[in-house]
C-alpha positions as CSV (number, residue, x, y, z in Angstrom):
1,M,-9.6,-10.4,59.1
2,N,-11.3,-13.8,59.1
3,K,-10.9,-16.4,56.4
4,S,-14.2,-15.7,54.6
5,A,-13.5,-12.0,54.4
6,F,-10.0,-12.6,53.1
7,T,-11.4,-14.9,50.4
8,W,-14.0,-12.4,49.4
9,V,-11.4,-9.6,49.1
10,T,-9.1,-11.8,47.1
11,L,-11.9,-12.8,44.6
12,S,-13.0,-9.2,44.3
13,L,-9.5,-8.2,43.3
14,L,-8.9,-11.2,40.9
15,F,-12.3,-11.2,39.2
16,P,-11.7,-8.0,37.1
17,L,-8.3,-9.3,36.0
18,I,-9.8,-12.7,35.0
19,L,-12.7,-11.0,33.2
20,A,-10.3,-8.7,31.4
21,K,-8.1,-11.5,30.3
22,R,-11.1,-13.5,29.1
23,N,-12.4,-10.6,27.1
24,F,-8.8,-10.0,25.7
25,C,-8.4,-13.7,24.7
26,H,-11.8,-14.1,23.1
27,K,-11.6,-11.2,20.7
28,T,-10.4,-11.7,17.1
29,A,-9.3,-9.3,14.5
30,T,-11.3,-8.9,11.2
31,V,-9.5,-8.9,7.9
32,H,-11.1,-7.7,4.7
33,R,-9.2,-8.3,1.4
34,W,-10.0,-7.3,-2.2
35,V,-8.1,-6.8,-5.4
36,S,-8.3,-3.5,-7.3
37,Q,-7.3,-2.7,-10.9
38,N,-7.6,-5.0,-13.9
39,G,-5.4,-6.8,-16.4
40,F,-1.9,-8.0,-15.4
41,H,-1.2,-5.2,-13.0
42,R,-3.2,-5.5,-9.8
43,S,-3.2,-4.1,-6.2
44,L,-4.1,-6.2,-3.2
45,Q,-6.0,-4.2,-0.6
46,T,-6.2,-5.3,3.0
47,S,-8.1,-3.7,5.9
48,I,-7.4,-5.0,9.4
49,H,-9.8,-4.1,12.2
50,I,-8.1,-4.5,15.6
51,P,-10.3,-5.1,18.7
52,W,-7.4,-4.8,21.2
53,N,-5.4,-1.9,22.4
54,L,-2.1,-2.4,20.6
55,T,-0.7,1.1,20.9
56,G,3.0,1.1,20.0
57,C,2.8,-2.4,18.3
58,I,3.7,-3.1,14.7
59,I,1.4,-5.3,12.6
60,L,3.0,-7.7,10.1
61,L,1.0,-9.4,7.3
62,E,2.8,-12.3,5.8
63,E,1.5,-13.0,2.3
64,K,2.2,-16.3,0.4
65,F,2.2,-15.7,-3.4
66,P,2.1,-18.5,-6.0
67,S,4.4,-18.8,-9.0
68,G,1.7,-17.2,-11.2
69,A,2.2,-13.7,-9.7
70,F,5.1,-11.5,-8.8
71,V,6.0,-8.3,-7.1
72,D,8.6,-5.7,-8.2
73,P,11.0,-5.1,-5.3
74,D,11.9,-1.6,-6.7
75,E,8.3,-0.7,-6.9
76,L,7.7,-1.8,-3.3
77,A,10.8,0.2,-2.1
78,R,9.4,3.4,-3.7
79,D,6.0,3.3,-2.1
80,R,6.2,3.5,1.7
81,K,3.4,5.9,2.6
82,N,1.4,3.7,5.0
83,G,4.0,1.0,5.8
84,V,6.7,-1.2,4.3
85,N,6.2,-4.0,1.8
86,C,9.3,-6.1,1.0
87,V,10.4,-9.5,-0.2
88,L,13.6,-11.2,1.0
89,Q,14.2,-13.5,-1.9
90,H,15.2,-12.9,-5.5
91,I,12.3,-12.1,-7.8
92,D,12.7,-12.4,-11.6
93,V,10.2,-10.0,-13.0
94,E,10.7,-11.2,-16.6
95,A,10.2,-15.0,-16.0
96,F,7.2,-16.9,-17.2
97,E,5.0,-18.8,-14.7
98,P,6.5,-22.3,-15.4
99,K,10.0,-21.0,-14.5
100,S,9.0,-19.1,-11.4
101,K,8.6,-20.2,-7.7
102,P,6.2,-19.3,-4.9
103,F,7.5,-16.6,-2.6
104,R,6.5,-14.5,0.5
105,V,5.9,-10.8,0.9
106,Y,6.1,-9.1,4.3
107,S,4.0,-6.1,4.9
108,Y,4.8,-4.0,8.0
109,S,2.6,-1.3,9.4
110,M,3.8,1.8,11.1
111,P,3.6,1.6,15.0
112,I,-0.1,1.7,16.1
113,T,-1.1,5.0,17.5
114,S,-3.4,5.6,20.5
115,G,-7.0,4.8,19.7
116,Q,-6.2,3.4,16.3
117,T,-8.5,0.4,15.4
118,E,-7.7,-0.1,11.7
119,V,-4.6,-0.9,9.7
120,R,-4.7,-0.6,5.9
121,I,-2.1,-2.2,3.6
122,T,-1.8,-1.8,-0.2
123,L,0.4,-4.3,-2.0
124,P,0.9,-3.8,-5.8
125,F,1.6,-7.1,-7.7
126,H,1.5,-8.4,-11.2
127,L,0.3,-11.6,-12.9
128,R,2.8,-13.6,-14.9
129,Y,2.4,-14.8,-18.4
130,H,1.3,-18.4,-18.5
131,E,1.6,-21.2,-21.1
132,A,-1.2,-21.7,-23.6
133,G,-3.9,-24.2,-22.5
134,P,-7.4,-25.3,-23.2
135,K,-8.8,-22.7,-20.8
136,D,-7.7,-19.7,-18.8
137,K,-5.4,-20.1,-15.8
138,E,-6.2,-19.3,-12.2
139,V,-4.0,-17.6,-9.6
140,V,-5.0,-18.1,-6.0
141,L,-3.9,-16.0,-3.1
142,V,-4.3,-17.9,0.1
143,Q,-5.0,-16.4,3.5
144,P,-2.1,-14.5,5.0
145,S,-0.6,-14.8,8.5
146,L,-1.4,-11.9,10.8
147,L,1.3,-11.1,13.4
148,A,2.2,-8.4,15.9
149,S,5.3,-7.2,17.7
150,C,4.4,-5.6,21.0
151,P,7.0,-4.8,23.7
152,Y,4.5,-5.1,26.5
153,L,2.5,-8.2,25.4
154,P,3.7,-10.9,27.9
155,G,4.3,-14.5,26.7
156,E,2.1,-15.8,29.5
157,V,-0.9,-14.1,28.0
158,V,-0.2,-15.5,24.5
159,Q,0.3,-19.0,25.9
160,N,-3.0,-19.0,27.8
161,C,-5.1,-17.6,25.0
162,P,-6.7,-20.1,22.7
163,G,-5.7,-19.5,19.1
164,W,-2.7,-17.4,20.0
165,S,0.9,-18.4,19.5
166,E,4.4,-17.1,19.1
167,G,6.7,-17.7,16.2
168,P,9.7,-16.4,14.3
169,A,9.4,-13.8,11.4
170,P,11.8,-11.2,9.9
171,C,12.5,-8.4,12.3
172,V,11.4,-4.8,11.6
173,Y,11.8,-3.7,8.8
174,C,12.6,-6.5,6.4
175,S,15.6,-7.8,8.3
176,H,17.2,-11.1,7.4
177,E,17.3,-11.7,11.2
178,L,14.4,-13.4,12.9
179,C,12.4,-12.1,15.9
180,D,9.6,-13.5,18.0
181,W,6.2,-12.3,16.8
182,T,2.7,-13.0,18.1
183,H,0.3,-14.7,15.7
184,L,-3.1,-12.9,16.1
185,P,-6.4,-14.8,15.5
186,Y,-8.6,-13.3,12.9
187,S,-11.7,-13.9,10.8
188,S,-11.9,-12.9,7.1
189,N,-14.5,-12.2,4.4
190,E,-12.5,-14.4,2.0
191,L,-10.7,-17.7,2.6
192,E,-8.7,-17.0,-0.6
193,V,-8.6,-14.6,-3.5
194,S,-8.9,-16.1,-7.0
195,L,-7.8,-14.3,-10.1
196,N,-8.4,-15.3,-13.7
197,V,-5.5,-15.1,-16.2
198,P,-6.4,-15.2,-19.9
199,V,-4.1,-17.4,-22.0
200,G,-4.0,-18.6,-25.6
201,N,-6.2,-21.6,-26.3
202,S,-3.9,-24.5,-27.2
203,D,-6.9,-26.4,-28.8
204,H,-6.9,-23.8,-31.6
205,G,-3.2,-24.4,-32.4
206,G,-4.0,-26.4,-35.6
207,V,-6.4,-23.9,-36.9
208,V,-4.0,-21.0,-36.2
209,M,-1.2,-22.9,-38.0
210,V,-3.4,-23.5,-41.1
211,V,-4.7,-20.0,-41.3
212,T,-1.1,-18.6,-40.8
213,A,0.3,-20.8,-43.5
214,F,-2.5,-19.9,-45.9
215,T,-2.0,-16.2,-45.3
216,L,1.7,-16.5,-45.9
217,I,1.1,-18.3,-49.2
218,L,-1.4,-15.7,-50.4
219,A,1.0,-12.9,-49.4
220,T,3.9,-14.5,-51.2
221,I,1.9,-15.0,-54.4
222,Y,0.7,-11.4,-54.2
223,L,4.3,-10.1,-53.8
224,I,5.5,-12.2,-56.7
225,F,2.7,-11.0,-58.9
226,T,3.4,-7.3,-57.9
227,V,7.1,-7.6,-58.6
228,Q,6.6,-9.2,-62.0
229,K,4.0,-6.6,-62.9
230,S,6.3,-3.8,-61.9
231,A,9.2,-5.4,-63.8
232,K,7.2,-5.5,-67.1
233,K,6.3,-1.8,-66.8
234,N,10.0,-0.8,-66.4
235,R,11.0,-2.6,-69.6
């Protein structure tokens, strides 16, 4: 075989691999997030559309919650229909927002099945009570980190794909040990999710105190009058 023929054969064999790798690297997942339910008890819904063949892989969504919200670890432990939601730090479910700290929630999917292109995660959470202020408070949920654990995804592919990286995260499921995970690139319909928390208006504090004091005075006068009137009838 001459040199030109050898070169042509080599390129014909490598070109499909190069093209496949290029297509693999330039795909991104799509994440849609929304909040269901009203009041102080909410549910964060996440739909992840996967453009790659990740059969056998486990998807991990790492959520960063502010101090104005909390999750109930017992509630998370009871609901494991579509995956596992957990938190690895202590959560005081009774604390007010000023005495609380930000925390992370780890949401693991079940292993991806053949042909599966979507992962859905439901995460129940609750809003904390806030101090009174001149206006309502806002709780902001920032974008999560999207990771995958795949036994067959080589590190060379991750290193050579723009936007891809590897990093530590809790091992499956909710272990305190850290494992290497692949950070997946994605686009989202929302950069962040904002929630309004109604609070008492501190600007009305003076009015409330005056009205409360006036009401107590009237009630006290009425009680004294009623007691005296009843005492006269019993004589």
